[in-house]
BALOBA-1460 file (C-alpha; in Angstrom, 3 decimals):
// residues 218
<rec num="1" residu="m" x="107.302" y="105.641" z="86.501"/>
<rec num="2" residu="k" x="110.662" y="103.196" z="85.940"/>
<rec num="3" residu="p" x="111.209" y="99.843" z="86.998"/>
<rec num="4" residu="a" x="113.407" y="99.613" z="90.110"/>
<rec num="5" residu="p" x="117.179" y="99.951" z="89.507"/>
<rec num="6" residu="s" x="118.925" y="96.263" z="89.710"/>
<rec num="7" residu="h" x="120.560" y="95.763" z="93.045"/>
<rec num="8" residu="n" x="120.282" y="91.876" z="94.661"/>
<rec num="9" residu="v" x="116.705" y="89.561" z="94.530"/>
<rec num="10" residu="k" x="114.486" y="89.991" z="91.172"/>
<rec num="11" residu="i" x="110.942" y="89.306" z="91.473"/>
<rec num="12" residu="s" x="109.963" y="86.501" z="88.956"/>
<rec num="13" residu="n" x="106.972" y="85.131" z="90.689"/>
<rec num="14" residu="p" x="103.866" y="86.810" z="89.246"/>
<rec num="15" residu="n" x="101.984" y="85.950" z="92.465"/>
<rec num="16" residu="y" x="104.470" y="88.166" z="94.648"/>
<rec num="17" residu="s" x="102.729" y="91.122" z="92.636"/>
<rec num="18" residu="q" x="99.385" y="90.160" z="92.704"/>
<rec num="19" residu="v" x="98.703" y="91.944" z="95.824"/>
<rec num="20" residu="m" x="97.903" y="95.333" z="94.710"/>
<rec num="21" residu="t" x="95.219" y="96.510" z="97.316"/>
<rec num="22" residu="p" x="96.951" y="94.898" z="100.237"/>
<rec num="23" residu="d" x="95.267" y="94.240" z="103.614"/>
<rec num="24" residu="i" x="97.123" y="96.045" z="106.277"/>
<rec num="25" residu="s" x="95.677" y="94.176" z="109.091"/>
<rec num="26" residu="i" x="97.763" y="91.159" z="108.451"/>
<rec num="27" residu="v" x="100.760" y="92.999" z="109.004"/>
<rec num="28" residu="d" x="102.527" y="91.694" z="112.446"/>
<rec num="29" residu="k" x="100.226" y="88.864" z="112.867"/>
<rec num="30" residu="d" x="102.049" y="86.077" z="114.924"/>
<rec num="31" residu="t" x="100.009" y="83.682" z="112.387"/>
<rec num="32" residu="s" x="101.520" y="85.545" z="109.574"/>
<rec num="33" residu="r" x="105.469" y="85.430" z="110.883"/>
<rec num="34" residu="a" x="108.078" y="83.275" z="109.393"/>
<rec num="35" residu="k" x="109.852" y="81.129" z="112.329"/>
<rec num="36" residu="f" x="113.433" y="81.197" z="111.173"/>
<rec num="37" residu="t" x="116.317" y="82.784" z="113.035"/>
<rec num="38" residu="s" x="118.710" y="83.096" z="109.790"/>
<rec num="39" residu="f" x="118.182" y="83.624" z="106.243"/>
<rec num="40" residu="g" x="119.681" y="80.564" z="105.852"/>
<rec num="41" residu="e" x="117.277" y="78.518" z="107.501"/>
<rec num="42" residu="s" x="114.394" y="80.259" z="105.649"/>
<rec num="43" residu="t" x="112.269" y="78.379" z="103.080"/>
<rec num="44" residu="k" x="110.369" y="79.346" z="99.992"/>
<rec num="45" residu="a" x="107.095" y="79.268" z="101.771"/>
<rec num="46" residu="d" x="108.491" y="81.908" z="103.976"/>
<rec num="47" residu="w" x="109.701" y="84.169" z="101.298"/>
<rec num="48" residu="d" x="106.134" y="83.646" z="99.453"/>
<rec num="49" residu="n" x="104.688" y="85.097" z="102.433"/>
<rec num="50" residu="i" x="107.253" y="87.640" z="102.775"/>
<rec num="51" residu="m" x="106.965" y="88.922" z="99.401"/>
<rec num="52" residu="v" x="103.220" y="89.418" z="99.673"/>
<rec num="53" residu="q" x="103.473" y="91.306" z="102.910"/>
<rec num="54" residu="i" x="106.119" y="93.951" z="101.620"/>
<rec num="55" residu="e" x="103.462" y="95.141" z="99.001"/>
<rec num="56" residu="t" x="101.246" y="95.688" z="102.572"/>
<rec num="57" residu="t" x="104.385" y="97.532" z="103.758"/>
<rec num="58" residu="q" x="104.382" y="99.608" z="100.638"/>
<rec num="59" residu="a" x="100.969" y="100.527" z="101.330"/>
<rec num="60" residu="r" x="101.818" y="102.192" z="103.971"/>
<rec num="61" residu="v" x="104.670" y="104.424" z="102.261"/>
<rec num="62" residu="a" x="102.795" y="107.329" z="101.387"/>
<rec num="63" residu="d" x="101.280" y="108.028" z="104.812"/>
<rec num="64" residu="r" x="104.768" y="107.891" z="105.895"/>
<rec num="65" residu="l" x="105.956" y="110.153" z="103.320"/>
<rec num="66" residu="i" x="103.516" y="112.567" z="104.423"/>
<rec num="67" residu="e" x="103.862" y="112.423" z="107.946"/>
<rec num="68" residu="q" x="107.766" y="112.915" z="107.445"/>
<rec num="69" residu="l" x="106.821" y="116.048" z="105.364"/>
<rec num="70" residu="e" x="104.785" y="117.231" z="108.430"/>
<rec num="71" residu="y" x="107.726" y="117.377" z="110.749"/>
<rec num="72" residu="l" x="109.495" y="119.917" z="108.500"/>
<rec num="73" residu="r" x="106.387" y="122.560" z="109.506"/>
<rec num="74" residu="h" x="107.926" y="123.438" z="112.196"/>
<rec num="75" residu="d" x="111.586" y="123.553" z="111.195"/>
<rec num="76" residu="y" x="112.757" y="126.995" z="110.191"/>
<rec num="77" residu="g" x="116.683" y="126.105" z="110.528"/>
<rec num="78" residu="g" x="117.103" y="130.151" z="110.120"/>
<rec num="79" residu="f" x="115.555" y="130.306" z="106.818"/>
<rec num="80" residu="p" x="112.770" y="132.973" z="105.871"/>
<rec num="81" residu="v" x="110.291" y="129.854" z="105.594"/>
<rec num="82" residu="n" x="109.893" y="126.709" z="107.258"/>
<rec num="83" residu="r" x="111.432" y="123.604" z="105.652"/>
<rec num="84" residu="l" x="107.954" y="122.324" z="104.507"/>
<rec num="85" residu="e" x="106.789" y="125.765" z="103.081"/>
<rec num="86" residu="h" x="109.882" y="125.620" z="100.773"/>
<rec num="87" residu="c" x="109.207" y="122.096" z="99.385"/>
<rec num="88" residu="l" x="105.766" y="123.227" z="99.045"/>
<rec num="89" residu="q" x="106.713" y="126.599" z="97.152"/>
<rec num="90" residu="t" x="109.314" y="124.268" z="95.379"/>
<rec num="91" residu="a" x="106.572" y="121.951" z="94.218"/>
<rec num="92" residu="t" x="104.039" y="124.570" z="93.494"/>
<rec num="93" residu="r" x="106.247" y="126.737" z="91.352"/>
<rec num="94" residu="a" x="106.852" y="123.802" z="88.965"/>
<rec num="95" residu="e" x="103.706" y="122.754" z="88.904"/>
<rec num="96" residu="r" x="102.068" y="126.294" z="87.874"/>
<rec num="97" residu="d" x="105.264" y="126.049" z="85.272"/>
<rec num="98" residu="g" x="103.707" y="123.378" z="83.738"/>
<rec num="99" residu="r" x="105.939" y="120.293" z="84.790"/>
<rec num="100" residu="d" x="104.386" y="116.795" z="84.681"/>
<rec num="101" residu="e" x="103.380" y="115.164" z="88.135"/>
<rec num="102" residu="e" x="106.806" y="113.257" z="88.390"/>
<rec num="103" residu="y" x="108.571" y="116.159" z="88.311"/>
<rec num="104" residu="v" x="106.282" y="117.772" z="90.775"/>
<rec num="105" residu="l" x="106.556" y="114.961" z="93.158"/>
<rec num="106" residu="c" x="110.707" y="115.037" z="92.868"/>
<rec num="107" residu="a" x="110.309" y="118.799" z="93.510"/>
<rec num="108" residu="l" x="107.790" y="118.221" z="96.742"/>
<rec num="109" residu="v" x="110.267" y="116.186" z="98.557"/>
<rec num="110" residu="h" x="113.524" y="117.289" z="97.394"/>
<rec num="111" residu="d" x="114.554" y="118.072" z="100.697"/>
<rec num="112" residu="i" x="112.972" y="115.822" z="102.848"/>
<rec num="113" residu="g" x="115.694" y="114.475" z="104.703"/>
<rec num="114" residu="d" x="116.586" y="118.030" z="105.876"/>
<rec num="115" residu="n" x="115.793" y="116.783" z="109.603"/>
<rec num="116" residu="l" x="116.985" y="112.958" z="109.186"/>
<rec num="117" residu="s" x="120.570" y="114.009" z="107.553"/>
<rec num="118" residu="p" x="121.059" y="117.375" z="107.186"/>
<rec num="119" residu="y" x="124.617" y="117.469" z="105.767"/>
<rec num="120" residu="n" x="123.652" y="114.467" z="103.403"/>
<rec num="121" residu="h" x="119.684" y="115.031" z="102.344"/>
<rec num="122" residu="a" x="119.822" y="114.960" z="98.896"/>
<rec num="123" residu="a" x="121.131" y="111.313" z="99.171"/>
<rec num="124" residu="v" x="118.054" y="110.907" z="101.731"/>
<rec num="125" residu="a" x="115.411" y="111.872" z="99.104"/>
<rec num="126" residu="a" x="116.881" y="110.210" z="96.123"/>
<rec num="127" residu="a" x="117.087" y="106.943" z="97.763"/>
<rec num="128" residu="i" x="113.333" y="107.187" z="98.581"/>
<rec num="129" residu="v" x="112.082" y="108.351" z="94.894"/>
<rec num="130" residu="e" x="114.588" y="106.115" z="92.987"/>
<rec num="131" residu="p" x="112.514" y="103.053" z="92.620"/>
<rec num="132" residu="a" x="109.489" y="105.281" z="91.507"/>
<rec num="133" residu="v" x="110.906" y="108.012" z="89.116"/>
<rec num="134" residu="s" x="113.101" y="108.073" z="85.717"/>
<rec num="135" residu="k" x="117.067" y="108.152" z="85.973"/>
<rec num="136" residu="a" x="116.925" y="112.008" z="85.012"/>
<rec num="137" residu="n" x="114.706" y="112.934" z="88.055"/>
<rec num="138" residu="h" x="116.259" y="110.547" z="90.598"/>
<rec num="139" residu="w" x="119.847" y="112.231" z="89.397"/>
<rec num="140" residu="l" x="118.340" y="115.592" z="89.808"/>
<rec num="141" residu="v" x="116.976" y="115.065" z="93.006"/>
<rec num="142" residu="a" x="120.737" y="113.015" z="94.161"/>
<rec num="143" residu="h" x="122.696" y="115.943" z="92.883"/>
<rec num="144" residu="h" x="120.433" y="118.677" z="93.811"/>
<rec num="145" residu="g" x="122.339" y="119.940" z="97.167"/>
<rec num="146" residu="i" x="125.555" y="120.585" z="95.112"/>
<rec num="147" residu="f" x="123.805" y="122.339" z="91.998"/>
<rec num="148" residu="q" x="121.994" y="125.047" z="94.841"/>
<rec num="149" residu="g" x="125.648" y="125.394" z="96.379"/>
<rec num="150" residu="y" x="125.936" y="127.642" z="93.089"/>
<rec num="151" residu="f" x="123.993" y="130.293" z="94.931"/>
<rec num="152" residu="f" x="125.236" y="130.767" z="98.144"/>
<rec num="153" residu="w" x="128.271" y="128.521" z="98.656"/>
<rec num="154" residu="q" x="130.725" y="131.427" z="98.609"/>
<rec num="155" residu="h" x="129.255" y="132.358" z="101.685"/>
<rec num="156" residu="i" x="130.267" y="129.449" z="103.578"/>
<rec num="157" residu="g" x="133.683" y="128.805" z="102.594"/>
<rec num="158" residu="l" x="132.802" y="126.048" z="99.666"/>
<rec num="159" residu="d" x="133.181" y="126.525" z="96.198"/>
<rec num="160" residu="p" x="129.874" y="127.547" z="94.513"/>
<rec num="161" residu="n" x="131.216" y="126.049" z="91.141"/>
<rec num="162" residu="t" x="131.454" y="122.585" z="92.639"/>
<rec num="163" residu="r" x="128.988" y="121.447" z="90.044"/>
<rec num="164" residu="d" x="131.015" y="121.984" z="87.526"/>
<rec num="165" residu="n" x="132.352" y="118.465" z="88.379"/>
<rec num="166" residu="f" x="129.346" y="116.935" z="86.631"/>
<rec num="167" residu="r" x="129.290" y="119.243" z="83.521"/>
<rec num="168" residu="d" x="129.942" y="116.066" z="81.376"/>
<rec num="169" residu="s" x="126.303" y="114.321" z="82.945"/>
<rec num="170" residu="e" x="123.653" y="114.501" z="80.594"/>
<rec num="171" residu="y" x="121.322" y="116.042" z="83.383"/>
<rec num="172" residu="f" x="123.655" y="118.970" z="84.122"/>
<rec num="173" residu="d" x="121.362" y="121.544" z="82.474"/>
<rec num="174" residu="y" x="118.329" y="119.721" z="83.796"/>
<rec num="175" residu="t" x="119.260" y="119.824" z="87.472"/>
<rec num="176" residu="a" x="120.607" y="123.260" z="87.116"/>
<rec num="177" residu="e" x="117.544" y="124.382" z="85.989"/>
<rec num="178" residu="f" x="115.637" y="122.937" z="88.521"/>
<rec num="179" residu="c" x="117.473" y="124.642" z="91.080"/>
<rec num="180" residu="a" x="117.533" y="128.190" z="89.408"/>
<rec num="181" residu="k" x="114.006" y="128.136" z="88.137"/>
<rec num="182" residu="y" x="111.914" y="126.522" z="91.797"/>
<rec num="183" residu="d" x="114.483" y="125.693" z="94.467"/>
<rec num="184" residu="q" x="116.625" y="128.860" z="94.973"/>
<rec num="185" residu="v" x="113.640" y="131.073" z="94.678"/>
<rec num="186" residu="a" x="111.291" y="129.119" z="96.857"/>
<rec num="187" residu="f" x="111.901" y="130.825" z="99.798"/>
<rec num="188" residu="d" x="109.552" y="133.727" z="99.664"/>
<rec num="189" residu="p" x="107.287" y="134.411" z="102.640"/>
<rec num="190" residu="d" x="104.817" y="136.182" z="100.395"/>
<rec num="191" residu="y" x="104.227" y="133.165" z="97.700"/>
<rec num="192" residu="k" x="100.870" y="131.483" z="97.781"/>
<rec num="193" residu="s" x="101.528" y="127.782" z="97.634"/>
<rec num="194" residu="a" x="99.399" y="125.184" z="97.536"/>
<rec num="195" residu="p" x="98.761" y="123.270" z="100.524"/>
<rec num="196" residu="l" x="100.589" y="119.864" z="101.234"/>
<rec num="197" residu="e" x="96.984" y="118.288" z="100.884"/>
<rec num="198" residu="h" x="97.004" y="119.208" z="97.058"/>
<rec num="199" residu="f" x="99.792" y="116.818" z="96.512"/>
<rec num="200" residu="e" x="98.636" y="114.020" z="98.397"/>
<rec num="201" residu="p" x="97.280" y="112.445" z="95.303"/>
<rec num="202" residu="i" x="100.799" y="112.486" z="93.715"/>
<rec num="203" residu="i" x="102.523" y="110.949" z="96.028"/>
<rec num="204" residu="r" x="100.029" y="107.945" z="96.912"/>
<rec num="205" residu="k" x="99.641" y="107.886" z="92.995"/>
<rec num="206" residu="f" x="103.921" y="107.112" z="92.703"/>
<rec num="207" residu="f" x="104.441" y="105.028" z="96.054"/>
<rec num="208" residu="a" x="101.074" y="102.813" z="95.806"/>
<rec num="209" residu="p" x="101.822" y="99.318" z="95.520"/>
<rec num="210" residu="r" x="101.947" y="98.065" z="91.807"/>
<rec num="211" residu="d" x="102.885" y="95.152" z="89.587"/>
<rec num="212" residu="r" x="106.784" y="94.595" z="90.072"/>
<rec num="213" residu="t" x="106.943" y="91.482" z="87.951"/>
<rec num="214" residu="g" x="110.744" y="91.412" z="86.959"/>
<rec num="215" residu="e" x="111.684" y="94.138" z="89.246"/>
<rec num="216" residu="t" x="114.385" y="93.593" z="91.693"/>
<rec num="217" residu="i" x="114.768" y="94.810" z="95.655"/>
<rec num="218" residu="n" x="117.758" y="95.783" z="97.586"/>
């Protein structure tokens, strides 16, 4: 896993990253809430507390991602398999081909945004994985929709070679391979995919609270 990309606020106080096993019970207790009505009124004490509690929120992310993947189970969208099965099949194919856990994670969640933003689903997934994965895998997730178009966009009035606009990227071949070997072939109703439960440890590993000293938040 890589440090989060540089955005707005740098975490420099080591106390902010010490809550590696957050107490979820403290979230939303009135006694733990700040009293300001605008950021301009906030104090360092307010933010010391908030930055500890953000790790408690982070501790819930894996559960929320699993929940969101489950929403795909009953959504076929006209495809031969439901959207969850497509994600599971993509991840299973990658795993069985010897890909590492980070790659398999990206294969699993690459379409998690399908029923949240159907016309911009890749950007949704890319934003989710960005703080947890390498630049190469983030780029892959962010651009897989365009690269996937190589195999079918001619049928919907779009240019299947749109991916050529990214030929200069060092991740072009990497992303093209993902789509060719794992993504575009993952619609087989007879394929025996691993269940979602099989991948839960990977989700929990990459999205667990961790030491973020020196990282940035957006």
